[in-house]
N, C-alpha and C positions, 0 to 999 in steps of 0.2 A: 504493500498501500503506500504512494507517495505521500509526503509529507501535506499538502491540499487535500486529500482527501483524509488523511488521519481527522479524528473525531471525540477531542477530550470530553472526560468526563463533565467537565466543567460547562464545554458546548452544548455538549448533549442534554442541557438542562437539572442534573445533577450537580449541586455544589461542591467544594470539596469540605468533607468530613474528618474529625478528626475522630479518638476513642467514643464508641459507644455510640457511632451515629450522629454523633452533634458537630456541629458547623463550627469548624476549624478556624473560618475569616469572619472577622467585623463586617457587617450585615452591610456599610457602606463597597466593601468590596467587592460581595456575592453581587450587589446588586450592579457594577461595572461589569462583573463576571459575566452575569445574564445576557447583559445586553449585546453580549458579542458570542450567544449562541443562535446563528446563523442555520436554518435548515438547507440551502440550495450550497451550491458551490462558491467556491471562495478559498481566498490567498491566507495563509496561514504567516502572521507579522511576527511573533512571538509571544509570549508568557509574560503574564500582568506582576508589574512591579509594587509595591502595596507597603508604607513602614519601614524600605529598606530590605523587604524580601524577596525575591523571585519566585511565584507561587506557579509552577509548570500544569497545574492543573488548570487551570484560568486562563486559556488562551485567547489571545486578540487578533481577529482576523478581519479582514474586508469581501463583503461578497464580493462573486464577481461581475454581476451585471451594472455593480454601484459606478466601476473601471472608469464610466463614461463618462459622468457626474466632476472629474475634474477631481484636480488635487495639489495640493501643495506638500515638498519635502524641503523643509530649511534646518539649518542651524549652523555655526559658528564652524571656520574650518579646521578639519582635521574631526569632527563630532561621527563622520560613518556614514555621510552623504553618498558617497556614490556607493558604499554596500550596499546600504538600502535601495538604492536603485539595479541594481545586482538580484535582490533578495527577492524588489517582486518582477525583476523582465524575466527571470527563469521560471517565475512558477506561471509569469501570464503566458509563456513560450510553450510549457509544457501544459495547458488548458488549451492550445490552436489560437493563441491570441497572439497577434504579430505586435513585433515593439521596434519604436525607434529611440536611440539615443546618442545622443551629439557627445564625442568624447573631448573635452574640450583638453585636459592634464597628457590623456595617453595612457588615462592607466582602466579604460573596461574594456578594454578591447579582449580581456580573459573572460570575458560571460563567453564564449567561442570553448571553450578550453575546460576541461577538469579542474578541479579543485584540489588541492592536496593535502592530505589529511597530517593532523599535526596537533600537538597538546593544545593550545587554544582553541580550536575547531573542535575538539571533541569536547573540552571542557565546556563553552556556550553549547554546543550540543545535549549536555546533557543537564543543564538549567533549566534548559527552555523546551525539555522534551522533545529533541527534535533526532528522527531517522536522518542522521546525515550520510547522503553517499556522496562521492561525487561526481560529475557532471555538467558536461558544456551544452551550450545550444545552439539548433545552425544560422549562422550568420551572416551578413555581407557588410564590406567595409569599403565607405565612400570617404574621398578627400574631394575639397569646392575646387573646381577648376584641375584636380590633377595632383594638387599640391601635397605633397605626402603622401602615406602609404593608403591607397584603395582607389575602388573607379574614379574615373573624374563625376563630379558634378558642374552641370551647367545650368543657365538660365540663359533664356534669350533677356534682350533689352524689353521688346516688345510685350513678352508674358512676365517681367519682374513689376514691369508699371512705376507710374511716376512717384507715388505716393513715396514706397518703400526705396526707392532708387534716392529720392530724397534725403529720406535718411542717410543712406550711408555716402554721398557727397553734402552732409551736413549743411542743406540748404535750409534756408529761414523758411516762412511761410508766404512772404510774394515771391520768394525764387521756385517753390515747391509748386506753389499754382499757374506758375510760369511754364512751368515743365510737363504740368499738365495739360495747358495747352496746345505744347507741343506734341506731346503725346498723340490728343484731338484729330490734331491734326494729319497726323503720320497716320493714324487708324482709318480717318473721313476717306485720305487720298489711297486707301492701300498699301501703303508703306510699309512693310515691315522690317522694322527694326532688330536686326541678329544681332548686332555686338554693335561698340560703342562707339567704331567709325560712323555708321549708322547714325545714329543719333548726332552724329561732333555735323555730319553733313546737311542733315537737314536744319538744324540750328543756326547753322552759317546759312543758312540760304534763306531761313525765313527775316532775317536782319538786313539781306540784300533788299535793294529797291523795289525788283518784283517781288519777293518774297513779302516785304512788309503789308502789300495790296493782300496779301491771301486773308491776312489774319484782323485786318485792317474791320469786321463786320462784330467779332470776337472779342475784341479787346486789346488785341495786340501785342509785340513781345518788345520792350525796349530794348537798346541798344546795351545800356549795362547791365542786365538783369543777364539776358545771352552771352554777355562777355564771363560773369561769374560762371555761369554754367557750364560755358568751356574750359574756363582754367581748372575749375572742381575737375572736370573730366580729364585736364589732361594730368592733374595733379595724382588720379586716380590710378589712370594708365602707369604713371611712374613710379607709382609703389608696389608695380607688378599683379595689379588685379583686373587687367584684359582679359585673363585664361577663367573667369568666371561666369561669364557670356559670350555663347555664344553655341553651337550644335556637335555633333548634337543635344537638343535638350532633356534633361533627365524627363521622365514617365513616372510619376511620382506613386501609381499602383503599382511601382516594386516594392516599395514601403507595405503594402496588404499582402503581402505573399504567404503562401506557407509550405513545407518541407513534403516530401512523398510520406515521410510517417504520421503527418497533421500536425506537428508540432510549429506554433508561428515561428518566423522567420526573424533575428534580432536585426535590426537595420544600423547599423554602429559607423555613422558621419567622426573620421578621425581628424579632429582640429588644435594638432600642437603645430602642426606649422604654417598657422595662420591667427596663432593666440594671441596674439601682436594686435590685431584687428579688429577688436570685437564688434564695431559698429557694421561688421562686413558679415560676420559669419553671424552675430543675433539677427542680424535683418532677413540673411538667407534660409536663416530658420522657418520666421515667419511667414517665408514666401512658399517654401514645402507644403505649412498647414494652410496657409491660403489658398492655396493652387487644390490642395483633396478637399477644401472644403466647397471649391469650385467646380470638381468632377463628381464626386460621390453621390449618389443621391441619398434622398430621405430613408431612414430605416423604422425611426421610432425607438420604443424599448425593444429593447433584445436581450437576448438571455446572455451574450457577453458582445465587448466590444469588438470591431471591424479593427481598431489600433489602437494604442497608445502612447502617446507623442511625450516623450520627458525632454522638456524645455530647460536643459542646465542653464546655468551663469543667465537666469532669467532678468537680473537686475539690468543687465548690459542693454536688456533690450528696450527698456521702459526713459533709459539714461537718455534726456536730452530731446525725448520724441516729441512730435509738433500734437494739436488736439487732433488734428486728422489721423493720426498715425495712432494713434490710442484710443482713441473711439472704435475705429477698424478691428483693433485687438479686441475691446470689449464687446463687438459684435459677434467676432469671429468666435471667441470663446462659449458666447452666450449660444448660438445656433449649430455647432459643429457637431456637437452634442446628439441630435437630432439625425444624426447622420453614421451614427455606431464610433466616431472618434473621441476615445480621453485625453486630455491634457493635461500634464502637470509640470509644474513650475518649480523647479528647485536652485534654489538663493540660500542668503544667510539668514535673512529674517522676513516676516510680512511684509515688514512697512515697505520692505524693496519693491516689492508692487500694487498696483494701483487698486484704491480701498473697490471701483466698479469691478475690477479682475476678480479681484478677491473674492468676493461675496460670491461670484460663482464653481470658486472652489469646496466641495463637499467633503473631502479629504483628505484627512492633516496629520503628516509624519513631522512632527517638532522635536529636534536635535538639541540638546546641548545650547543654551546661549552664557557668554562673557559678559561681568559687569564691571569690570576694570573702571571704566570712565564713566563725568554723566550722559555722555550721547548715551553709551553701552546700556546704562540705569533705564535712563528714557524709552531706550527700542524695546526692553525686555518687558518694561508697563505693560507698552503697548501691546505687544506680544500677548501678554497674559490678557488683553480684553478681546482679543479676537477669538477667545474659547468659550466654549457652554459654561453655566454654571459648570462649577466642580470643588469634591470633597476634599483635592489637591490644595495644598501652599503653595500653585503654578510657581510663585517668581522664585519660590525655593527648591522645588522640583527642579525647576530647569536650566536651573545653574550647578544644580548637585549630580545631574545625570552623567555617568561615563560613556564612553566613546562603544557604539553601537546601542548605546539604550534611547528610547523617546520617548515624546506625550503623542498618545495617539489618540483621534476623533474621526469617523468616518461615518457613509450613510448607512443604515440598514437595508434590510429588504425592503420595505417600506418607505425608505427614503428620509427617513426621520434622521437626527444625529444619534450617535451615540455618546454612552457617557464616556468622558473623558481617560484615556485610562496610561500609567506611566508604564511602561514596555521593554523589555530587555529581549531585544529582535536577535531572530534566527542568523545563523548564517550561513551567506550564500555556497551553493552547490558547485559553482565555475569559477573557475580561478580570480584568486584576490588580486591581480595586481595583471602590468600585460605580458601581451604574447611575444615573443621575441620578432625582431622586424623581419628576418629573415621569413618566418615563416605566416606571420603574414600578406606578405606580397606573395608568398606561393599560394597563399588562398585566396586572394585576389586573382592571380593571374587563373587560378581552375575554375573562379565562377562563370556561367554563363552568360554572365551583365559583361564580365569583360569585352568580350570582341563588338558588345552594342555600344558604349560609350567610350570608351579607352581612345580611340582617335580622334581630333578632332577634325571638322568639315567648314570650310571655307565656302559656302555658295553662293550664287548670286543674289543678291541683296540688294535695300536699297544705293547703298555704296557704292557696289559694283556698275548696278545699269546707271547712276548718274554719272560716273565717270564714261562707259562707253558712248555714254549719248554726248558727252561734252565733249569728248575726243574727236568726234562723228561731226560735230559741228564745227570746231575747231578744223577741220582739213579739210571742210565744205567752204569755208571761209577765207580760206589762204590760198586754195585752189580759184574763188573766185575772183580774190584781189590779183591772181597771180596775170588773169585775161584782162583785167580793162584799167587795171591801175600800171601806169609807171612807177618804178623805185624810185623811192622818195629820198631827195636828199639827204646826207650824213650835217648834223647840226655844225654849224660852226662855234666857233669861240671858246667859254670853257664852262657851260650849262654843261650836267650830267647828261648823259645817254640815257635811254630808257633801257631797261631789261627785255629782253625778246619774251615776246608773250609765253613762249614754250617754259619759261623758268620759274612762273607761278606755279606754287603748289595746285593740288588736284580738287582741294575743298576750291582754291578758287576760281580755277575754270569749272565748276561746275559751277557754282553761284554766279558768274560772270558770260556764262554762254548763252542766256536766253533759255536756255533748253530743260531746267529745271523747272518751271512752273508747266512747260509742255508735258512733259512726262509724265509730273503728277496728278495731270487732270487727265492722261492718256492711259496709265497704270490701268488695268482691270482693278474695277474694285472688290469684285468678289473676297480677297483677305478682307478688307476693310469687314464687310458685311458679315464676317463669320467670327470677328470680334467683338466680343462681350466682356467686359470688365467687371468682376466681383469686386467686394466690399473694400481690396485694399488699394483697386484701381490693376490689380494684376489680371491677366489676359493668355489665350491662346488658342491659336485656331488646333478644331480635336483632330484629334491622329486619325 
């Protein structure tokens, strides 16, 4: 019998008993244990802690159908948040639920390999009455733009959309609105923006004399704002960010796959190579979630989630976020539950998550908090206020929890919050640490997805079409002048001679040729008709 199938006596409705059948626990502890006595499938988190003692017969669990009601895993650095993710993820996989994990520090890849038995593992298993056996999960490894160990994960600029791109480029509200206008124009004209050079060409055109007329009726684009956007794009590319945008674009339905044996595939996004670019990877995670929301059908309440998505380092997502961005996050989290997706935000304190989002998170696993400074103490008091009423002194408990211990409250099978329970958590069955880089590379090479996404493709898109039209127009103009005009004499005196037309940049040729406007109007609008934008302004032509 697996850990998740084990039903302890307390969970079955019979509280722990002392000699002669008398209850061995205080009434408050018995009531807490009864609150986790679920009849249906559930994940086992650990055993109840009460008055400094671990009570292994009082098991703390979370109902499987409630995992799409979202959650929060929080706690100070070093308190065991990553191990909690592993514990939940491997049980979800065993129940046939796919999981997405963002591996920011590089220590989650071990979920694919069996754990190593040792004294600490055996001790923890004995304390919580866990039948521990080593076991890994079926896993796929991804890397943003192919930077790092993993299958390259890319998105087109068109599908990424203006709201998410504005956050990556750190644009202000006015600049974000202008970028939205640029995307709107490209959508209407059927100009698909595959990579950053496509976007740059469109921005350059819309600030030219001819381009300004295109937006005159819907607000226009100021030269100053366009300059900021272009400079931000240049700086973005200078940091080596270009590989993240392009094709083949990642199909987020890959995240919802199961293995041949019925277990859910754990998709691990390896981020150590880009952990110094938090704006990028946190926003890219939101694109994945928004794209899932855009594609998945409504399922309502189901026996188990279609996917559980762990959003690590969640505070990075909300830092310096615009109101439009925060509103979109709130709405996505609120609505994606009905599509069978559960979202768990992972961060240090609940105050890292905006109140409107925090209110959507029904399952809570709060690891220890520190209270060394006045700010720490303020955060501690704020965290305590986010929990239901409890017989615990939560300020004392939260500062006294050890590694691998947490305060838990989840949603019951009826959707009501369970009693707050201090919990000693179980040990993950998978490897609690990274797998070797060469083993990771072998797993990536052996994946059936590697051939689909490994090689970048630069197909004909807006930039290439515009360049070809500009070159054709330039060639036609040169031929016409050769037949109709005599060569002009060279300038005399000290004036500087003008550079040949051919020395102009490609973008200058495009916007100066007079052909961009014609092309924008003549390109088939089928692409534009197929583009629909979701809450974040994300879009994609259907595959």
